[in-house]
C-alpha positions in Angstrom: -42.3 -3.3 17.1 -43.0 -0.9 14.2 -39.4 -1.2 12.9 -39.8 -5.0 12.7 -43.2 -4.7 11.0 -41.9 -2.1 8.5 -38.8 -4.3 7.8 -41.0 -7.5 7.2 -43.3 -5.6 4.7 -40.2 -4.2 2.9 -38.7 -7.7 2.6 -42.2 -9.2 1.6 -42.6 -6.5 -1.2 -39.1 -7.2 -2.6 -39.6 -10.9 -2.6 -42.9 -10.4 -4.4 -41.1 -8.2 -6.9 -38.3 -10.9 -7.4 -41.0 -13.6 -7.8 -42.8 -11.6 -10.3 -39.6 -10.9 -12.4 -38.6 -14.6 -12.3 -42.0 -15.9 -13.3 -42.9 -13.3 -15.9 -39.6 -12.5 -17.6 -40.3 -15.0 -20.4 -40.2 -14.1 -24.0 -43.1 -14.7 -26.3 -43.0 -18.0 -28.3 -45.0 -16.6 -31.3 -45.2 -13.3 -33.1 -47.7 -11.9 -35.7 -46.6 -11.9 -39.2 -49.7 -10.8 -41.0 -53.4 -9.9 -40.2 -55.9 -10.4 -43.1 -59.0 -8.4 -42.1 -61.1 -9.5 -45.1 -60.6 -13.2 -44.5 -60.4 -12.7 -40.7 -57.2 -14.7 -40.5 -53.9 -14.1 -38.5 -50.6 -15.6 -39.7 -48.3 -16.4 -36.7 -44.7 -17.4 -36.9 -42.9 -19.4 -34.2 -39.7 -17.8 -32.9 -36.6 -19.4 -34.1 -38.2 -21.1 -37.0 -39.5 -20.3 -40.4 -42.9 -22.0 -39.7 -45.9 -19.8 -40.2 -49.4 -21.0 -39.2 -52.7 -19.3 -40.3 -55.5 -19.0 -37.7 -58.9 -17.5 -37.8 -59.9 -14.9 -35.4 -62.0 -17.3 -33.4 -59.6 -20.2 -33.4 -56.7 -18.0 -32.1 -58.6 -16.5 -29.2 -60.1 -19.8 -28.2 -56.7 -21.6 -28.1 -55.0 -20.8 -24.8 -51.6 -22.1 -25.7 -51.2 -19.9 -28.8 -52.8 -16.8 -27.0 -50.4 -17.2 -24.0 -47.5 -17.7 -26.3 -48.0 -14.2 -27.8 -46.8 -11.0 -26.2 -49.5 -9.0 -24.3 -49.5 -6.2 -26.9 -49.8 -8.5 -29.8 -52.6 -10.5 -28.1 -54.3 -7.1 -27.5 -54.0 -6.2 -31.1 -55.8 -9.5 -32.1 -58.5 -8.7 -29.5 -58.9 -5.3 -31.0 -59.6 -6.8 -34.5 -62.0 -9.3 -33.0 -63.9 -6.7 -31.0 -64.3 -4.5 -34.1 -65.7 -7.5 -36.2 -68.0 -8.4 -33.2 -69.5 -4.9 -33.0 -69.3 -4.1 -36.7 -70.5 -7.0 -38.9 -70.2 -10.0 -36.5 -71.5 -12.6 -38.9 -68.4 -14.8 -39.0 -67.7 -14.4 -35.3 -71.2 -15.0 -34.2 -71.4 -18.2 -36.2 -68.6 -19.8 -34.5 -69.2 -18.2 -31.1 -71.2 -21.1 -29.7 -68.4 -23.6 -30.6 -65.5 -21.7 -29.1 -64.6 -20.6 -25.6 -62.5 -17.8 -24.3 -61.0 -18.1 -20.8 -59.1 -15.4 -18.8 -55.9 -16.6 -17.2 -55.3 -15.0 -13.7 -52.2 -16.9 -12.7 -49.6 -14.6 -14.3 -49.4 -10.8 -15.0 -48.9 -7.9 -12.6 -52.2 -6.4 -13.3 -55.5 -8.3 -13.2 -59.0 -7.3 -14.4 -61.5 -7.1 -11.6 -64.7 -5.8 -13.3 -66.2 -3.4 -15.9 -68.8 -0.9 -14.8 -71.8 0.4 -16.7 -70.0 3.3 -18.2 -67.5 0.9 -19.9 -64.6 1.6 -17.7 -62.4 -1.4 -16.5 -61.2 -1.8 -13.0 -57.9 -3.6 -12.6 -55.7 -4.2 -9.6 -51.9 -4.2 -9.2 -51.1 -7.6 -7.6 -47.9 -6.2 -6.0 -48.9 -2.9 -4.6 -52.6 -3.8 -4.2 -53.8 -0.6 -5.8 -57.0 -0.4 -7.8 -57.2 1.6 -11.1 -60.4 2.4 -13.0 -59.7 3.4 -16.8 -61.4 3.1 -20.1 -60.3 0.1 -22.2 -59.1 2.4 -25.1 -56.9 4.3 -22.5 -55.3 1.0 -21.2 -54.7 -0.3 -24.7 -53.0 2.9 -25.9 -50.6 2.9 -22.9 -48.0 0.3 -23.8 -46.3 0.1 -20.4 -49.7 -0.8 -18.8 -50.9 -3.4 -21.3 -47.5 -5.2 -21.1 -48.1 -6.0 -17.5 -51.3 -7.9 -18.1 -51.0 -11.4 -19.2 -51.9 -12.3 -22.7 -55.4 -13.6 -22.3 -56.5 -10.5 -20.3 -54.7 -8.2 -22.8 -56.7 -9.9 -25.6 -59.9 -9.3 -23.6 -59.0 -5.7 -23.1 -58.4 -5.4 -26.9 -61.9 -6.9 -27.5 -63.4 -4.4 -25.2 -61.5 -1.6 -26.9 -62.4 -2.8 -30.4 -66.2 -3.0 -29.4 -65.9 0.5 -27.9 -64.2 2.0 -30.9 -66.8 0.6 -33.3 -69.7 1.7 -31.0 -68.2 5.3 -30.7 -67.6 5.5 -34.5 -71.3 4.7 -35.1 -72.3 7.3 -32.5 -70.0 9.9 -34.0 -71.4 9.2 -37.5 -75.0 9.7 -36.3 -74.6 12.6 -34.0 -71.5 14.4 -35.4 -69.8 14.5 -31.9 -66.3 13.5 -31.5 -66.6 11.1 -28.5 -64.1 8.6 -29.9 -61.5 11.4 -30.2 -62.1 12.5 -26.6 -61.8 9.0 -25.3 -58.7 8.1 -27.3 -57.0 11.4 -26.1 -57.3 10.5 -22.4 -54.1 9.4 -20.8 -53.6 6.8 -18.1 -53.2 8.0 -14.5 -49.7 8.5 -13.4 -48.2 5.9 -11.2 -44.9 5.4 -9.5 -42.7 2.9 -11.4 -40.5 0.7 -9.3 
């Protein structure tokens, strides 16, 4: 009975891996050409064309079609800029915050965000192996092979959390003289078996 059970779980895991590869092996539709931090605008180009479109920070994170068309690492980069503006100045973002919405897409991506604890660490789960990880957003964002396994909306959210954390820790470091941001940014992600 145990051999049959082990065989079924083995087949189920490989079917899940194949399903993940077929549904998530898509290429990004858009790529970032330029980020203007003073005007808080992002210029995005459609792949295969010479068309470039300018978006404000708030309009790009509130448009799920454009955000899902970006690769997870580029969506995370935009989220990082938005997070730094929210924590730093926040005047332009807060003005438009009531008019815009930001939704997390949970349908695709190998990793999914579960919660954020009081210390600022984010718990996420591997949808294939069902393992849970708890790491700081800056650690997740700094590890490329991890951030690429989130979908674009959740990667953007992680970027926002990391950007807010960077600004917060920079202000603390400036006041106290401690090097908290340096300590957080030097942490490495937990080792995991790559299949």
